[in-house]
Each structure stands twice: as structure tokens, then as C-alpha cells.
PDB file of N, CA, C and O in Angstrom:
ATOM      1  N   UNK A   1     116.267  13.067 111.381  1.00  0.00           N
ATOM      2  CA  UNK A   1     116.853  13.921 112.410  1.00  0.00           C
ATOM      3  C   UNK A   1     115.739  14.556 113.251  1.00  0.00           C
ATOM      4  O   UNK A   1     115.682  14.380 114.468  1.00  0.00           O
ATOM      5  N   UNK A   2     114.862  15.292 112.575  1.00  0.00           N
ATOM      6  CA  UNK A   2     113.769  15.944 113.299  1.00  0.00           C
ATOM      7  C   UNK A   2     112.840  14.893 113.926  1.00  0.00           C
ATOM      8  O   UNK A   2     112.229  15.130 114.968  1.00  0.00           O
ATOM      9  N   UNK A   3     112.749  13.729 113.271  1.00  0.00           N
ATOM     10  CA  UNK A   3     111.908  12.664 113.798  1.00  0.00           C
ATOM     11  C   UNK A   3     112.437  12.193 115.156  1.00  0.00           C
ATOM     12  O   UNK A   3     111.663  11.972 116.087  1.00  0.00           O
ATOM     13  N   UNK A   4     113.759  12.041 115.258  1.00  0.00           N
ATOM     14  CA  UNK A   4     114.364  11.626 116.518  1.00  0.00           C
ATOM     15  C   UNK A   4     114.127  12.669 117.598  1.00  0.00           C
ATOM     16  O   UNK A   4     113.842  12.330 118.746  1.00  0.00           O
ATOM     17  N   UNK A   5     114.243  13.927 117.229  1.00  0.00           N
ATOM     18  CA  UNK A   5     114.018  15.006 118.200  1.00  0.00           C
ATOM     19  C   UNK A   5     112.592  14.953 118.721  1.00  0.00           C
ATOM     20  O   UNK A   5     112.350  15.073 119.922  1.00  0.00           O
ATOM     21  N   UNK A   6     111.654  14.772 117.804  1.00  0.00           N
ATOM     22  CA  UNK A   6     110.245  14.736 118.201  1.00  0.00           C
ATOM     23  C   UNK A   6     109.996  13.555 119.143  1.00  0.00           C
ATOM     24  O   UNK A   6     109.278  13.679 120.135  1.00  0.00           O
ATOM     25  N   UNK A   7     110.604  12.409 118.816  1.00  0.00           N
ATOM     26  CA  UNK A   7     110.414  11.207 119.615  1.00  0.00           C
ATOM     27  C   UNK A   7     110.985  11.403 121.018  1.00  0.00           C
ATOM     28  O   UNK A   7     110.338  11.077 122.014  1.00  0.00           O
ATOM     29  N   UNK A   8     112.209  11.942 121.084  1.00  0.00           N
ATOM     30  CA  UNK A   8     112.856  12.123 122.379  1.00  0.00           C
ATOM     31  C   UNK A   8     112.075  13.125 123.233  1.00  0.00           C
ATOM     32  O   UNK A   8     111.994  12.982 124.453  1.00  0.00           O
ATOM     33  N   UNK A   9     111.504  14.138 122.581  1.00  0.00           N
ATOM     34  CA  UNK A   9     110.750  15.141 123.322  1.00  0.00           C
ATOM     35  C   UNK A   9     109.500  14.499 123.934  1.00  0.00           C
ATOM     36  O   UNK A   9     109.184  14.751 125.096  1.00  0.00           O
ATOM     37  N   UNK A  10     108.787  13.671 123.157  1.00  0.00           N
ATOM     38  CA  UNK A  10     107.578  13.033 123.665  1.00  0.00           C
ATOM     39  C   UNK A  10     107.936  12.076 124.804  1.00  0.00           C
ATOM     40  O   UNK A  10     107.211  11.994 125.796  1.00  0.00           O
ATOM     41  N   UNK A  11     109.058  11.350 124.665  1.00  0.00           N
ATOM     42  CA  UNK A  11     109.486  10.450 125.736  1.00  0.00           C
ATOM     43  C   UNK A  11     109.815  11.237 126.989  1.00  0.00           C
ATOM     44  O   UNK A  11     109.549  10.791 128.105  1.00  0.00           O
ATOM     45  N   UNK A  12     110.401  12.427 126.792  1.00  0.00           N
ATOM     46  CA  UNK A  12     110.740  13.258 127.939  1.00  0.00           C
ATOM     47  C   UNK A  12     109.469  13.730 128.641  1.00  0.00           C
ATOM     48  O   UNK A  12     109.417  13.787 129.869  1.00  0.00           O
ATOM     49  N   UNK A  13     108.449  14.067 127.859  1.00  0.00           N
ATOM     50  CA  UNK A  13     107.180  14.488 128.444  1.00  0.00           C
ATOM     51  C   UNK A  13     106.565  13.339 129.243  1.00  0.00           C
ATOM     52  O   UNK A  13     106.065  13.539 130.349  1.00  0.00           O
ATOM     53  N   UNK A  14     106.607  12.138 128.671  1.00  0.00           N
ATOM     54  CA  UNK A  14     106.081  10.967 129.380  1.00  0.00           C
ATOM     55  C   UNK A  14     106.851  10.756 130.675  1.00  0.00           C
ATOM     56  O   UNK A  14     106.258  10.469 131.716  1.00  0.00           O
ATOM     57  N   UNK A  15     108.171  10.897 130.612  1.00  0.00           N
ATOM     58  CA  UNK A  15     109.027  10.703 131.777  1.00  0.00           C
ATOM     59  C   UNK A  15     108.689  11.714 132.859  1.00  0.00           C
ATOM     60  O   UNK A  15     108.684  11.381 134.044  1.00  0.00           O
ATOM     61  N   UNK A  16     108.401  12.966 132.451  1.00  0.00           N
ATOM     62  CA  UNK A  16     108.079  14.009 133.423  1.00  0.00           C
ATOM     63  C   UNK A  16     106.687  13.797 134.013  1.00  0.00           C
ATOM     64  O   UNK A  16     106.445  14.138 135.170  1.00  0.00           O
ATOM     65  N   UNK A  17     105.775  13.239 133.227  1.00  0.00           N
ATOM     66  CA  UNK A  17     104.409  13.045 133.701  1.00  0.00           C
ATOM     67  C   UNK A  17     104.279  11.818 134.590  1.00  0.00           C
ATOM     68  O   UNK A  17     103.395  11.763 135.444  1.00  0.00           O
ATOM     69  N   UNK A  18     105.153  10.831 134.399  1.00  0.00           N
ATOM     70  CA  UNK A  18     105.023   9.565 135.119  1.00  0.00           C
ATOM     71  C   UNK A  18     105.002   9.722 136.643  1.00  0.00           C
ATOM     72  O   UNK A  18     104.133   9.135 137.289  1.00  0.00           O
ATOM     73  N   UNK A  19     105.919  10.488 137.248  1.00  0.00           N
ATOM     74  CA  UNK A  19     105.913  10.622 138.707  1.00  0.00           C
ATOM     75  C   UNK A  19     104.613  11.209 139.236  1.00  0.00           C
ATOM     76  O   UNK A  19     104.253  10.974 140.389  1.00  0.00           O
ATOM     77  N   UNK A  20     103.903  11.972 138.403  1.00  0.00           N
ATOM     78  CA  UNK A  20     102.648  12.580 138.843  1.00  0.00           C
ATOM     79  C   UNK A  20     101.533  11.536 138.885  1.00  0.00           C
ATOM     80  O   UNK A  20     100.735  11.511 139.822  1.00  0.00           O
ATOM     81  N   UNK A  21     101.480  10.677 137.869  1.00  0.00           N
ATOM     82  CA  UNK A  21     100.348   9.758 137.735  1.00  0.00           C
ATOM     83  C   UNK A  21     100.579   8.406 138.404  1.00  0.00           C
ATOM     84  O   UNK A  21      99.619   7.711 138.737  1.00  0.00           O
ATOM     85  N   UNK A  22     101.854   8.023 138.606  1.00  0.00           N
ATOM     86  CA  UNK A  22     102.105   6.718 139.216  1.00  0.00           C
ATOM     87  C   UNK A  22     101.427   6.561 140.574  1.00  0.00           C
ATOM     88  O   UNK A  22     100.776   5.542 140.801  1.00  0.00           O
ATOM     89  N   UNK A  23     101.551   7.537 141.496  1.00  0.00           N
ATOM     90  CA  UNK A  23     100.876   7.396 142.795  1.00  0.00           C
ATOM     91  C   UNK A  23      99.367   7.230 142.643  1.00  0.00           C
ATOM     92  O   UNK A  23      98.737   6.522 143.428  1.00  0.00           O
ATOM     93  N   UNK A  24      98.786   7.881 141.636  1.00  0.00           N
ATOM     94  CA  UNK A  24      97.345   7.763 141.426  1.00  0.00           C
ATOM     95  C   UNK A  24      96.966   6.328 141.064  1.00  0.00           C
ATOM     96  O   UNK A  24      95.882   5.859 141.408  1.00  0.00           O
ATOM     97  N   UNK A  25      97.863   5.639 140.370  1.00  0.00           N
ATOM     98  CA  UNK A  25      97.592   4.259 139.970  1.00  0.00           C
ATOM     99  C   UNK A  25      97.493   3.354 141.189  1.00  0.00           C
ATOM    100  O   UNK A  25      96.750   2.373 141.182  1.00  0.00           O
ATOM    101  N   UNK A  26      98.249   3.687 142.242  1.00  0.00           N
ATOM    102  CA  UNK A  26      98.265   2.852 143.435  1.00  0.00           C
ATOM    103  C   UNK A  26      97.000   3.036 144.260  1.00  0.00           C
ATOM    104  O   UNK A  26      96.607   2.151 145.019  1.00  0.00           O
ATOM    105  N   UNK A  27      96.357   4.213 144.102  1.00  0.00           N
ATOM    106  CA  UNK A  27      95.110   4.464 144.827  1.00  0.00           C
ATOM    107  C   UNK A  27      93.970   3.718 144.150  1.00  0.00           C
ATOM    108  O   UNK A  27      94.111   3.213 143.037  1.00  0.00           O
ATOM    109  N   UNK A  28      92.848   3.659 144.837  1.00  0.00           N
ATOM    110  CA  UNK A  28      91.675   3.078 144.191  1.00  0.00           C
ATOM    111  C   UNK A  28      91.274   3.953 143.019  1.00  0.00           C
ATOM    112  O   UNK A  28      91.588   5.143 142.996  1.00  0.00           O
ATOM    113  N   UNK A  29      90.584   3.376 142.045  1.00  0.00           N
ATOM    114  CA  UNK A  29      90.246   4.111 140.824  1.00  0.00           C
ATOM    115  C   UNK A  29      89.432   5.359 141.169  1.00  0.00           C
ATOM    116  O   UNK A  29      89.653   6.425 140.595  1.00  0.00           O
ATOM    117  N   UNK A  30      88.497   5.226 142.102  1.00  0.00           N
ATOM    118  CA  UNK A  30      87.658   6.366 142.479  1.00  0.00           C
ATOM    119  C   UNK A  30      88.517   7.503 143.016  1.00  0.00           C
ATOM    120  O   UNK A  30      88.343   8.659 142.629  1.00  0.00           O
ATOM    121  N   UNK A  31      89.446   7.166 143.910  1.00  0.00           N
ATOM    122  CA  UNK A  31      90.302   8.201 144.478  1.00  0.00           C
ATOM    123  C   UNK A  31      91.189   8.811 143.401  1.00  0.00           C
ATOM    124  O   UNK A  31      91.408  10.023 143.381  1.00  0.00           O
ATOM    125  N   UNK A  32      91.694   7.977 142.513  1.00  0.00           N
ATOM    126  CA  UNK A  32      92.558   8.470 141.442  1.00  0.00           C
ATOM    127  C   UNK A  32      91.824   9.474 140.562  1.00  0.00           C
ATOM    128  O   UNK A  32      92.369  10.521 140.213  1.00  0.00           O
ATOM    129  N   UNK A  33      90.581   9.149 140.207  1.00  0.00           N
ATOM    130  CA  UNK A  33      89.791  10.034 139.345  1.00  0.00           C
ATOM    131  C   UNK A  33      89.478  11.336 140.072  1.00  0.00           C
ATOM    132  O   UNK A  33      89.627  12.417 139.502  1.00  0.00           O
ATOM    133  N   UNK A  34      89.043  11.240 141.334  1.00  0.00           N
ATOM    134  CA  UNK A  34      88.672  12.453 142.076  1.00  0.00           C
ATOM    135  C   UNK A  34      89.886  13.346 142.283  1.00  0.00           C
ATOM    136  O   UNK A  34      89.783  14.569 142.188  1.00  0.00           O
ATOM    137  N   UNK A  35      91.034  12.741 142.566  1.00  0.00           N
ATOM    138  CA  UNK A  35      92.261  13.530 142.756  1.00  0.00           C
ATOM    139  C   UNK A  35      92.665  14.185 141.435  1.00  0.00           C
ATOM    140  O   UNK A  35      93.061  15.350 141.411  1.00  0.00           O
ATOM    141  N   UNK A  36      92.564  13.439 140.346  1.00  0.00           N
ATOM    142  CA  UNK A  36      92.922  13.994 139.041  1.00  0.00           C
ATOM    143  C   UNK A  36      92.015  15.183 138.708  1.00  0.00           C
ATOM    144  O   UNK A  36      92.485  16.205 138.209  1.00  0.00           O
ATOM    145  N   UNK A  37      90.719  15.045 138.986  1.00  0.00           N
ATOM    146  CA  UNK A  37      89.786  16.144 138.724  1.00  0.00           C
ATOM    147  C   UNK A  37      90.119  17.337 139.613  1.00  0.00           C
ATOM    148  O   UNK A  37      90.076  18.481 139.161  1.00  0.00           O
ATOM    149  N   UNK A  38      90.451  17.074 140.875  1.00  0.00           N
ATOM    150  CA  UNK A  38      90.789  18.159 141.795  1.00  0.00           C
ATOM    151  C   UNK A  38      92.046  18.882 141.320  1.00  0.00           C
ATOM    152  O   UNK A  38      92.119  20.110 141.369  1.00  0.00           O
ATOM    153  N   UNK A  39      93.035  18.115 140.860  1.00  0.00           N
ATOM    154  CA  UNK A  39      94.278  18.717 140.366  1.00  0.00           C
ATOM    155  C   UNK A  39      94.001  19.564 139.131  1.00  0.00           C
ATOM    156  O   UNK A  39      94.529  20.669 139.002  1.00  0.00           O
ATOM    157  N   UNK A  40      93.171  19.050 138.218  1.00  0.00           N
ATOM    158  CA  UNK A  40      92.867  19.806 137.004  1.00  0.00           C
ATOM    159  C   UNK A  40      92.098  21.076 137.344  1.00  0.00           C
ATOM    160  O   UNK A  40      92.335  22.127 136.749  1.00  0.00           O
ATOM    161  N   UNK A  41      91.175  20.980 138.302  1.00  0.00           N
ATOM    162  CA  UNK A  41      90.433  22.170 138.727  1.00  0.00           C
ATOM    163  C   UNK A  41      91.389  23.190 139.327  1.00  0.00           C
ATOM    164  O   UNK A  41      91.271  24.388 139.073  1.00  0.00           O
ATOM    165  N   UNK A  42      92.345  22.704 140.131  1.00  0.00           N
ATOM    166  CA  UNK A  42      93.322  23.597 140.755  1.00  0.00           C
ATOM    167  C   UNK A  42      94.169  24.287 139.688  1.00  0.00           C
ATOM    168  O   UNK A  42      94.410  25.492 139.758  1.00  0.00           O
ATOM    169  N   UNK A  43      94.619  23.512 138.700  1.00  0.00           N
ATOM    170  CA  UNK A  43      95.452  24.076 137.624  1.00  0.00           C
ATOM    171  C   UNK A  43      94.650  25.118 136.851  1.00  0.00           C
ATOM    172  O   UNK A  43      95.177  26.171 136.493  1.00  0.00           O
ATOM    173  N   UNK A  44      93.373  24.824 136.594  1.00  0.00           N
ATOM    174  CA  UNK A  44      92.536  25.771 135.851  1.00  0.00           C
ATOM    175  C   UNK A  44      92.256  27.015 136.688  1.00  0.00           C
ATOM    176  O   UNK A  44      92.106  28.107 136.140  1.00  0.00           O
ATOM    177  N   UNK A  45      92.185  26.860 138.010  1.00  0.00           N
ATOM    178  CA  UNK A  45      91.876  27.987 138.890  1.00  0.00           C
ATOM    179  C   UNK A  45      93.059  28.939 138.993  1.00  0.00           C
ATOM    180  O   UNK A  45      92.879  30.145 139.163  1.00  0.00           O
ATOM    181  N   UNK A  46      94.279  28.394 138.889  1.00  0.00           N
ATOM    182  CA  UNK A  46      95.466  29.243 139.000  1.00  0.00           C
ATOM    183  C   UNK A  46      95.614  30.110 137.756  1.00  0.00           C
ATOM    184  O   UNK A  46      95.690  29.585 136.645  1.00  0.00           O
ATOM    185  N   UNK A  47      95.657  31.426 137.925  1.00  0.00           N
ATOM    186  CA  UNK A  47      95.833  32.306 136.757  1.00  0.00           C
ATOM    187  C   UNK A  47      97.211  32.122 136.138  1.00  0.00           C
ATOM    188  O   UNK A  47      98.219  32.130 136.845  1.00  0.00           O
ATOM    189  N   UNK A  48      97.257  31.955 134.819  1.00  0.00           N
ATOM    190  CA  UNK A  48      98.545  31.731 134.173  1.00  0.00           C
ATOM    191  C   UNK A  48      99.238  33.041 133.873  1.00  0.00           C
ATOM    192  O   UNK A  48     100.341  33.045 133.326  1.00  0.00           O
TER     193      UNK A  48
END
């Protein structure tokens, strides 16, 4: 029971993350990496 819940939750996380990373896959690898780093820097810069 709990195993199914854990599995569905991880799949949901993957599903939510996919729209963010799919466009990066279409870009060149260099652009994808630089954009990912910029996004992570932005997320870290925003006070939680």
C-alpha cells in the first residue's frame, strides 16, 4: 500500500518536472546547461 503511494508520488514529481526540462533538451547542450545553472542560481537567490 505505502509502496504504491511512494511510487505514484515519485511519478507525479517526474511528471511535474518534465515540462521544465523538456524544452532544455531541444536546445543545444551548452544552452541547456547554462540555462539550468541560471535557473538554479535564480532559485537560490530567491529568499524562501
